[in-house]
C-alpha positions, 0 to 999 in steps of 0.5 A: 500499499502506497503512502497516499492509500494509507493516508486516505485510508486511516485518516492521516491528513497532511502533505508536508514533507515532515507527514510524508516522512512519518508515514514512510516510517510507519510503512517500514516499521509496521511489518515488524514486531520492533517496539516503537516510541512514538514522540510529539507535543500533545494533541499531534495524533500519535494514537493515530499513528499507533493504531495505523501501526497496528493495522498495517501489521501481521497483527491486525486481525488480534486486539490493540489495546489502548492504555493511558499510563498517566490516568491510572492511580499509581497503586493500581497501574500494576494490577491494570497491566498484569493483572491481579489475584483475588485478595491480592489487596484491598477491593481485590475481590476477584481474580481479573486478567491485565491488559498485557493478557488481554493483548496477547498476539496482538498490540498493546499501546502505552500512551503517556509512557513518561508517566509510569512510575518507576516500580512498574517500569521494572515489571514493564522492562521484564515483559519487553525483554522476556515476555514473562510476568506475573500477577499481582499477588501470584507467584505463577510466571505467564508468558505472552506475546505482545507488541508494545507501541508507546507514545510520550509528549515528554522528552525522555533522554531528559526524564532519564537524566533526572532519574524519573525514567529507567535508562533501560527501558527507554532503549528498551521501548526506542528501537524505533523512534517515530517524531511528529513535529507539531502543528506549527511546524507544518503549516502546509497541513493546517488547512487541509486539516480544517476542511476534513474537520468542517465536512465531518463536523458539518455532516456529524450535526447536519449542519451546511458546509462552512466557506471561510474567507481568505482572512480567515483562512490566514489567520488559522494558517497564521495561528500557532496552535499550541494544542495542535490538532486537537485544538485545530478540530475543537475551534472548527467544531465550535465555528460550526456549531455556533455561527449561523452564517455559512460564511465565516470571516477572520472575526468569527474565528478570533474569539475561540482564539483569544487567551490562548497563547499565539507563542504555544504556552498558555495565557499569550496573545493571537497574532496581531496584523500590522493594520490591526496595530495602527487600528489600535493606535487610534482611539476612536477606532471600531470595536475590532481596534479595541479588541486589539487595543486590550491584547496589546495592553495586555502584553504590556503589562505582562512585560511590566510585570516581568521586568519588576520581578527582575528588578525585584531580584537584583533588588534582593540581592540576587546574582550579586556577590557576597563580597567585592574588591576595590583598591586592593582591599576586600568589602562584604555586603551584608543584606538584613531583609526588612519587611516594610522597608526592603533590603538594608546593606551594611558594609564593612571591610575585612581589613582596616581601612581609612574612612575615605577609601571606602565607597558603596559597591553598587550605588551610582554615586559614592557616599561618604563612609560613616565608620569601619569595624576593625577586624584585623584581629581576625575575628569577625563580629556578629552582623547585629553588632556591626550594625549597632556599631555603624549606627553609633558611630554615624550618630557621633559624626553627625552629632546625633542629627538622625536625618543626616545618619538615616541618609548616610546609612541608606535607610529610612528615619523610621528604620533608624528610629526603631533600631535605635529604641531597640539599642537603648532597650538592650542597654546600650548608650548612645 
């Protein structure tokens, strides 16, 4: 059977080079019993490819058992896969077979294999290598002849490196690897899929076949489809069911895409044309340009929040060194978090230095130092003692002027008053 016949018979839509390559791989591997690992983002159609492999194989007259490993609770996964004896665990009121026994001489499709817990991975590896397993609660070894096709939307080599997936199981599953590219990387397939879904869904709901305008087709082609084919079908279904007009424009489709990222991640924006940007700059524009303005404002707000987070991290000392060197001397930055006042910085030098040599490490302009702690004897004071010594020295230098003292220390007057009160309560004379 040639490529076009396979695509037509098993519903594989797409004429892009990427999909042609996928179908060619399916044709080559289907006739063997090799394990197959299908990789791709959620919604690209991994199950369709798995079913096609089974239907083209010599096992097509035997069962194809589909198992979603991510949908089965961890405590039940082993009994679901391998079966259990009566009384094997609480709730096991009868003996039952597992998916592997049900798929004997056929194919088992393990979807979301990356979600399988490590304990179950050990037993799966044994089945793949020997075809042998035992039911939960039984010591009797059983043997099956099952072809395994697995699928995942995770990067399994990364999962292996993170010790979340067994390396030996990965290599056993990945005898043949078929990568299905996301829809945004095969834009030539978008409109054929749209046409296919429009006719299928119109027939399903006994609805007139919708006609898409050129701007609607352009919008569908430019959108990045983070949910891939599954999202595309969902949008087409909403378009067919909710729009009474037989002619569909871009404005009819755009509400179904809003709030879903055009870049592939949630919370983003749909693509905005140059004309839309020009319209958005016109305050007196129509409702369409108002919608575009709303999207642009949202993007600006998100960007502003990201910049604010970066500034906050820098303000809290992230990526700062804990000391700096200047003029051959080493200065330590001591940070004390304040709930209401932010971060206060106190500087002291490891070796004795003159006051005139000390400058602020991170300020744009040098500030006059207020006093140094001599630690040349090798002993370091506590942060609290260092802070109090600096406050006392600053008060002496500015003859008790608390405003100038607070300014020199880089803290607010309120914080200075609070610290002075604490020192006085501890019996420290200023």
